[in-house]
C-alpha positions as CSV (number, residue, x, y, z in Angstrom):
1,M,6.1,-7.5,-38.2
2,T,2.6,-6.5,-37.3
3,E,-0.1,-8.9,-36.2
4,N,-1.9,-8.6,-39.6
5,E,1.3,-9.2,-41.6
6,I,1.9,-12.4,-39.6
7,K,-1.7,-13.6,-40.2
8,V,-1.3,-13.1,-44.0
9,L,2.0,-15.0,-44.1
10,M,0.5,-17.8,-42.1
11,K,-2.4,-18.1,-44.5
12,K,0.0,-18.2,-47.5
13,Y,2.1,-20.8,-45.7
14,L,-0.8,-23.1,-45.2
15,N,-2.2,-22.9,-48.7
16,G,1.2,-23.2,-50.3
17,T,1.4,-19.8,-52.0
18,I,4.1,-18.4,-49.8
19,T,7.3,-17.3,-51.5
20,R,10.8,-18.3,-50.4
21,E,11.5,-14.7,-49.2
22,E,8.2,-14.6,-47.2
23,E,8.9,-18.0,-45.8
24,S,12.3,-16.9,-44.6
25,L,10.8,-13.8,-42.9
26,L,8.2,-16.0,-41.2
27,E,10.8,-18.6,-40.0
28,A,13.1,-15.8,-38.7
29,F,10.2,-14.3,-36.7
30,D,9.2,-17.7,-35.4
31,Y,12.8,-18.5,-34.3
32,K,12.9,-15.3,-32.2
33,L,9.5,-16.0,-30.8
34,L,10.3,-19.5,-29.8
35,S,13.7,-18.5,-28.3
36,K,11.9,-16.0,-26.1
37,N,8.9,-18.1,-25.1
38,H,10.0,-21.7,-25.5
39,Q,8.7,-22.6,-22.0
40,N,5.3,-20.9,-22.6
41,V,4.2,-22.2,-26.0
42,F,1.1,-23.9,-24.5
43,K,-1.0,-22.0,-21.9
44,N,-2.8,-25.2,-20.6
45,A,-4.0,-28.6,-21.7
46,Q,-7.1,-27.2,-23.4
47,H,-4.9,-24.8,-25.5
48,K,-2.6,-27.6,-26.4
49,S,-5.5,-29.7,-27.7
50,G,-6.9,-26.8,-29.7
51,I,-3.5,-26.2,-31.3
52,G,-3.2,-29.9,-32.2
53,Q,-6.5,-29.8,-34.0
54,K,-5.5,-26.7,-35.9
55,L,-2.2,-28.4,-36.9
56,A,-4.0,-31.5,-38.2
57,K,-6.3,-29.4,-40.3
58,G,-3.4,-27.4,-41.7
59,I,-1.4,-30.4,-42.6
60,Q,-4.4,-32.1,-44.3
61,S,-5.2,-28.9,-46.2
62,S,-1.6,-28.7,-47.4
63,K,-1.6,-32.4,-48.5
64,T,-4.7,-31.9,-50.6
65,R,-3.5,-28.8,-52.4
66,N,0.0,-29.9,-52.9
67,P,0.4,-33.7,-52.8
68,F,4.1,-33.5,-53.4
69,L,4.8,-31.4,-50.3
70,H,7.9,-32.9,-48.6
71,W,7.3,-34.4,-45.1
72,G,10.3,-32.5,-43.8
73,R,8.5,-29.3,-44.5
74,I,5.4,-30.6,-42.6
75,A,7.6,-31.4,-39.6
76,A,9.1,-27.9,-39.8
77,S,5.6,-26.4,-40.0
78,L,4.7,-28.1,-36.7
79,I,7.4,-26.1,-34.9
80,L,6.5,-22.9,-36.8
81,L,2.8,-23.2,-36.0
82,M,3.4,-23.8,-32.4
83,G,5.4,-20.7,-32.0
84,L,2.9,-18.6,-34.1
85,S,0.0,-20.1,-32.2
86,Y,1.5,-18.7,-29.0
87,F,1.8,-15.3,-30.6
88,L,-1.8,-15.3,-31.9
89,Y,-3.2,-16.7,-28.7
90,N,-1.8,-13.7,-26.8
91,Y,-2.5,-11.0,-29.3
92,T,-5.4,-12.1,-31.5
93,H,-7.5,-13.2,-28.5
94,Q,-6.3,-10.3,-26.4
95,E,-5.9,-12.5,-23.4
96,I,-4.4,-10.8,-20.4
97,E,-3.0,-12.6,-17.4
98,V,-4.1,-10.7,-14.2
99,E,-1.6,-10.9,-11.4
100,P,-3.0,-11.3,-7.9
101,N,-3.3,-7.9,-6.2
102,I,-0.3,-7.2,-4.0
103,I,-0.6,-6.0,-0.4
104,L,2.1,-3.4,0.4
105,T,3.4,-2.6,3.9
106,K,5.0,0.7,4.9
107,S,6.4,1.3,8.3
108,T,8.2,4.1,10.2
109,D,10.7,3.6,13.0
110,W,10.5,5.8,16.1
111,G,11.7,9.3,15.1
112,Q,10.7,8.8,11.5
113,K,7.7,10.0,9.5
114,L,6.5,9.1,6.0
115,N,4.2,10.7,3.4
116,L,2.7,8.5,0.7
117,V,0.0,8.5,-1.9
118,L,-2.2,5.4,-2.5
119,A,-3.4,4.2,-5.8
120,D,-6.7,6.1,-5.6
121,G,-5.0,9.4,-4.9
122,T,-5.5,9.3,-1.1
123,E,-2.7,11.0,0.8
124,V,-1.4,9.4,4.0
125,Y,0.9,11.0,6.5
126,L,2.4,8.3,8.7
127,N,3.6,9.2,12.1
128,S,6.6,7.6,14.0
129,G,6.4,4.0,15.0
130,S,3.5,3.2,12.7
131,T,2.6,0.6,10.1
132,I,0.1,0.7,7.3
133,K,-1.0,-2.1,5.0
134,F,-2.8,-1.4,1.7
135,P,-3.4,-3.0,-1.7
136,K,-1.3,-1.9,-4.7
137,L,-4.6,-1.4,-6.5
138,F,-8.1,-0.9,-5.0
139,E,-10.1,-3.4,-7.1
140,A,-13.1,-4.2,-5.0
141,D,-16.2,-2.1,-4.2
142,K,-14.4,-0.7,-1.2
143,R,-11.0,0.6,-0.3
144,V,-9.6,-1.1,2.8
145,V,-6.3,-0.4,4.6
146,E,-5.0,-1.5,8.0
147,L,-3.2,0.8,10.4
148,D,-1.2,0.3,13.6
149,G,0.1,3.6,15.0
150,E,-0.9,7.1,13.9
151,A,-1.7,8.6,10.5
152,F,-3.5,11.5,8.9
153,F,-5.6,10.6,5.9
154,D,-6.8,13.0,3.1
155,V,-9.1,10.6,1.3
156,A,-9.8,10.9,-2.4
157,E,-13.5,11.2,-2.9
158,N,-15.3,8.2,-4.5
159,P,-19.0,7.7,-3.5
160,D,-19.0,4.2,-5.0
161,K,-16.0,3.0,-3.0
162,P,-16.0,3.8,0.7
163,F,-12.6,4.1,2.3
164,I,-12.1,1.9,5.4
165,I,-9.3,1.9,8.0
166,K,-9.1,-1.2,10.1
167,S,-7.5,-0.6,13.5
168,G,-7.9,-3.7,15.5
169,E,-11.6,-3.8,16.7
170,V,-12.4,-0.5,15.2
171,E,-13.3,0.4,11.6
172,T,-13.3,4.0,10.3
173,T,-15.4,4.5,7.2
174,V,-15.4,7.6,4.9
175,L,-16.2,8.5,1.2
176,G,-13.9,11.5,0.9
177,T,-12.6,13.5,3.8
178,S,-9.6,14.2,6.0
179,F,-9.0,12.9,9.5
180,N,-6.5,11.6,12.0
181,V,-6.3,8.0,13.4
182,N,-4.3,7.2,16.5
183,T,-4.2,3.5,17.1
184,Y,-0.9,2.5,18.7
185,S,-1.1,-1.1,19.8
186,E,0.3,-0.4,23.2
187,S,-2.3,2.3,23.9
188,N,-5.6,1.5,25.6
189,Q,-7.5,3.7,23.1
190,V,-8.2,4.3,19.4
191,A,-8.8,7.9,18.7
192,V,-10.3,9.2,15.4
193,T,-10.3,13.0,14.9
194,V,-12.0,14.6,11.9
195,A,-10.7,17.7,10.0
196,T,-13.1,17.8,7.1
197,G,-16.2,15.8,6.0
198,K,-18.0,13.1,7.9
199,V,-16.6,9.9,9.4
200,K,-18.2,6.8,10.8
201,V,-16.4,5.0,13.6
202,A,-17.7,1.5,14.5
203,S,-16.9,-1.4,16.7
204,K,-19.0,-4.6,17.1
205,E,-21.0,-3.0,19.9
206,K,-21.5,0.5,18.7
207,Q,-21.0,3.1,16.0
208,I,-20.9,6.9,16.0
209,F,-20.6,9.6,13.3
210,L,-18.1,12.4,13.6
211,M,-18.1,15.9,12.1
212,P,-15.2,18.4,11.8
213,N,-13.4,19.1,15.1
214,E,-14.9,16.1,16.8
215,Q,-13.0,13.2,18.2
216,G,-14.2,9.6,18.7
217,V,-12.5,7.5,21.2
218,F,-12.8,3.7,21.5
219,D,-11.8,2.2,24.8
220,K,-10.2,-1.2,24.3
221,Q,-11.1,-2.4,27.8
222,S,-14.7,-1.3,28.2
223,K,-15.4,-1.6,24.4
224,S,-17.2,1.8,24.6
225,I,-17.1,4.6,22.0
226,S,-17.4,8.3,23.1
227,K,-17.0,11.6,21.2
228,K,-16.0,15.1,22.1
229,K,-15.1,18.4,20.6
230,I,-11.4,19.1,20.0
231,D,-9.1,21.6,18.4
232,I,-8.1,19.7,15.3
233,A,-5.4,22.2,14.4
234,A,-3.5,21.6,17.6
235,L,-3.8,17.8,17.3
236,L,-2.4,17.8,13.8
237,H,0.7,19.9,14.5
238,W,2.8,16.6,14.2
239,K,2.1,16.6,10.5
240,D,4.1,19.8,10.1
241,G,7.0,18.8,12.4
242,I,5.5,20.7,15.4
243,I,5.2,19.1,18.9
244,H,2.5,20.7,20.9
245,F,1.6,20.0,24.6
246,E,-1.4,21.5,26.2
247,D,-1.4,21.1,30.0
248,A,0.0,17.6,29.4
249,E,1.4,15.4,32.2
250,L,5.2,15.0,32.0
251,S,4.8,11.2,31.6
252,E,2.8,11.9,28.4
253,V,5.4,14.4,27.3
254,L,8.2,11.8,27.7
255,E,6.2,9.2,25.8
256,T,5.6,11.6,22.9
257,L,9.3,12.5,22.8
258,E,10.3,8.8,22.7
259,R,8.1,8.3,19.6
260,W,9.2,11.6,18.0
261,Y,13.0,11.2,18.5
262,G,13.3,7.4,18.7
263,V,14.8,7.4,22.3
264,T,13.9,6.0,25.7
265,F,13.7,7.7,29.1
266,E,14.7,6.3,32.4
267,V,13.0,8.1,35.3
268,D,14.1,7.7,38.9
269,N,11.0,9.4,40.3
270,E,7.6,7.9,39.6
271,N,5.8,11.1,40.7
272,I,7.4,13.0,37.8
273,G,4.2,12.4,35.9
274,D,2.3,14.7,38.2
275,C,4.1,17.7,36.6
276,H,2.3,19.4,33.6
277,L,3.6,21.2,30.6
278,T,2.2,23.6,28.0
279,A,4.6,24.2,25.1
280,S,5.2,24.0,21.4
281,Y,8.4,22.9,19.6
282,N,8.9,23.5,15.9
283,N,11.4,21.0,14.4
284,E,13.7,21.5,17.4
285,R,16.6,19.2,18.3
286,L,15.9,16.9,21.3
287,S,18.6,18.6,23.4
288,A,16.9,22.0,22.9
289,V,13.5,20.5,23.9
290,L,15.0,19.0,27.1
291,E,16.8,22.3,28.0
292,S,13.4,24.1,27.6
293,I,11.7,21.6,29.9
294,V,14.2,21.6,32.7
295,Y,14.3,25.4,32.5
296,A,10.5,25.6,32.8
297,K,10.2,22.9,35.5
298,K,12.7,23.5,38.2
299,G,14.0,20.6,40.2
300,I,14.6,18.1,37.4
301,S,17.7,17.4,35.3
302,Y,18.6,15.0,32.5
303,E,21.6,13.1,31.2
304,F,22.3,11.3,28.0
305,L,23.4,7.8,28.9
306,N,24.0,7.1,25.2
307,S,22.6,8.5,21.9
308,K,19.3,6.6,22.5
309,K,18.9,6.5,26.2
310,I,18.3,9.5,28.6
311,Q,18.1,9.5,32.4
312,L,15.7,12.0,34.0
313,R,16.3,12.8,37.7
314,G,14.7,15.0,40.4
315,K,11.3,16.0,41.4
316,C,9.1,18.2,39.2
317,T,7.0,21.0,40.7
318,D,4.5,23.1,38.8
């Protein structure tokens, strides 16, 4: 039955003009309603009091118009009206219960990556070993997420709702642009690199604005923020499954490989970090990457101790 049909039947019921067939329909509907919502007939004490007043008026009206009305029917009407009051309270008054906004958390293990789209249409590419927290819906006057690790954001434009990434002591604010944030908790730096648009990077002490191909770096120890020009294309290779090293120390290379493939390296020579590497690997297996490194850098070798642990031996020379 529709809401209007129920209202008509209720009116007939209260003024005593309802037919037996109509009354049967109403009672059948009420039985189903109470069976489904017997624990939720009253929303609160105020609602209960209001329904009580309506019932009293309905009974008095029925007694006046039909003094021979049987009290058993009045008792039945109490149950009927309670169930129907629940229906009308929800649909006639269009009351909607708003659930508290839910905060979602998405994480990637080492060696994993994740692409996701937020409620506003913002695309996020989450790198290995990263965690992002965001609301299921952006309801306030700003869109706030929290990031630990590395992610690339392609932010949906909304001038009325700035998009803010919280990374420890640093906040990155945009309206609609694309950029990369590297904020691993074990790192001494937070790096924000802009691909398109304009980005504000701020700490308690300072703020800077970044344009495309500029990188802002917050030093966690000195609390300073600096910026420099950078090749954004090379930095964002990770998004497409490409590892790129540009004159990188081998210690940095190993750290990247650990995150990328979810492994750990044991090194028997601390000076191995003095060796540098320039190379690119496009979705290569780890064994292929290691073979390439030991071929290019004579004097070192590797051994898989198990599927997740690798021993690196020897002395690297450029």
